[in-house]
N, C-alpha and C positions, 0 to 999 in steps of 0.2 A: 540795848538802849533804843528807844523809839526814834524814828526819823521824823523830824518836825517839818511839816509842809504848810506853806501859805499859798493863797490863790489870788490872782489878779484877773477878774472876769466881770464884765459889765452886765451880763444877763443873770438875773437872780436865780432862775431855775437851774441853769447850768452850774452856777456857783455852788448851789446847795447840793446838786447831784455829785459834783466832784468832792465836796466836803464829806458827803455820806460814804462815797467809795473809799476815801482815805481812812475814815474812822472805823470802817468795817474791817480794816486790815489789822492784824495783831502787831505788825511791825511799824505802823505809821500812826501819826497823830496830827490832826488838823489844828492849825493855829489861826492866824488872822486871815481875813478875806478882805479884798479891796475891789471897789467897783470902777476904779479909774487909774490911769497911769500916775496921775498927780497924787492920789491918795497913797499909792504904793511907794512912790519915790519919797514921800514924807514919812510914811509909817514903817516900812520894812527895816530901815536902819535902827529903829528903836527896839525892834523885837525880831532879830534875824532868824529866819528858818534855816533848815538844812537844804531844803529844796523849795524853789518858788515856781509855781505853775502860772504861765502868762498867756493870755489871749492876745491876738494881734489887733483886732478892731475894737478899740476902747473909747472911741470918741475923739476928743480934741487932740490928745497925744496918743500915739500908737503903742502897742505892747513892745514893738521892736525898739522904740525910743526909750521906753521904760527899762528894758533890759540893758541897753547901752549905758544909761545913766547909773544904774545900780551896779553894773559890772565894773565900771570905772572906779566907783567908790568902795566896792567890796569884791575884789577879784576872786575870792574863794567861794563866793555865793554861787551855788549851782541852780541854773534856771532852765526850764523846759517850756517850749511853746506848746499850747494845747488849743488848737484852732480849727476852723473849717477850711482855711485857705491852703491849697496845695500848689500854688503858683511858684514856679522855680525861682523867680526873682525875689519873692518874699522869703522863701526858704533860706537863700544865701544871705540875704540882708539880716535875717534873724541870727544865723550862725556867726556872721561877722560881728554882730553887735555883742555877742557873748553867750548866746543860748547854747546849751550843751546837748539838747535833744529837741525833737520836733514830732509831736503826735497830732493826728487828726481827732476831732471831737467824737467821731463815731467809733473810735477805738474801744474794744470791750473793756469792762472794768478790771478784769484780771490782768490784762496787758498794761493798763495804766498803772496799776500797783507795781507790776514788775519793772516798768520803765522808771518809776520814781526811785525804786531801789537801785536800779542800774546806774542812773545818773548820780545818785548819792555816792556810789562806789567808784565814780570816775569814768563811767561809760558814756556813750552818746546814742541813746535809743532813738529810733525813728520808726514811724509807721512804715510798713512794707512799701506802700505807694511812694512815700517820700524818699525812702532809701533808693528806690529804683531811679527816681529823678536825679538824685545826687550822683549815682553811679553813671547814669547816661550822660550827665554833664561832663564828667571826666573821661568817659570812654564813648564819645559820640559814634553813631553808626557811620561806617565808611560810605561815602557817596558811591553809587554804582559806577563801575568803570564805563566810560563812554566808548562808543564803537571805535572812534578814532584812536583811542589809547590802546586798542588791541592790535593795531597795525605795527609791524616791525619797521625799523629804520629804512630798509630797502623798499618795503611796500609804500612807505611815505614818499620816498624819492620818486617811485613810479607814478604814484597818484598826482604828485606835484607836476611832473612833466606832462602827464595826461591832461591836467587842468590848463596847462600852457598851450595845448593844442597839438602836441607832438603825436605822430603816428607810431604804431608799434615798432616799426623798423628803426625810426629815429630814436626812440627811447632805448632800443637795444644797442644802437651804435653809441649813444651818449653814455650808457652805463657799461659798455663793453661786455654785453651778454647777448645770448641768442634771442631771436624773436620768440621761440617756443618757451624760453624761460620767462620772458615778459608776460606771455599769455598765461603761464602757470601762476605767476604772481597775481595777475589780474583775477584769475579764478578764485584765489584765496581772498583777495580784497573784496570781491563781490559778495562772497559768503559772510565775511566779517561785518560788512556794512549792510547786509541784507538788501542788496540791489541786484538788478538783472542785466544792467547795461552800463556801457562806458558813460553815457550821458547822466544816468542816475548817480553813478559813483562820483562824477565831477560835481554835480549839483549838491550832493551831500557833503563833499569835501569843502566846497565854497561856503556852505551854510553852517559849518561847524562853529 
């Protein structure tokens, strides 16, 4: 049984191109096309397709608003955005509104056909670039560890006392360790903070 596909797209050339791609497939058939969200909201319920392709920038009312209205009235209607926009905010607005897939218009014809079939079968097809944005949103890159975070608790103690103006022997007495141990810790601190002197270490500590 052929998958019935309708299109909401304000650009005539793009609309005709999508319709041609659909009708060249043995498994799809093109139905109604709409040039605005208003036309689609009025017309789609009268002749429900299996899959509705929707652009985002449609003029007065956006494709995202169109999807939200139609999804509320027809929960089983499968809709997929086909747009030039790869903005993360718009991607998530479209998905929250009820879109099941998100393709960029530059997607090759064969991939558009495959995506229509996938969304009809309950999948959520996305252009690779869009999928990466979605994954990055849920798995953000970890911020680089700051130099201060690499210090051990003991090194933090020593650096704090150093910043207060204590001398090596005073730090040793305060922490009940030897002066040579203090110097050893300072050597490690200098390396981790990439400094060469006590003054540089204290300045970096105070500027953290």
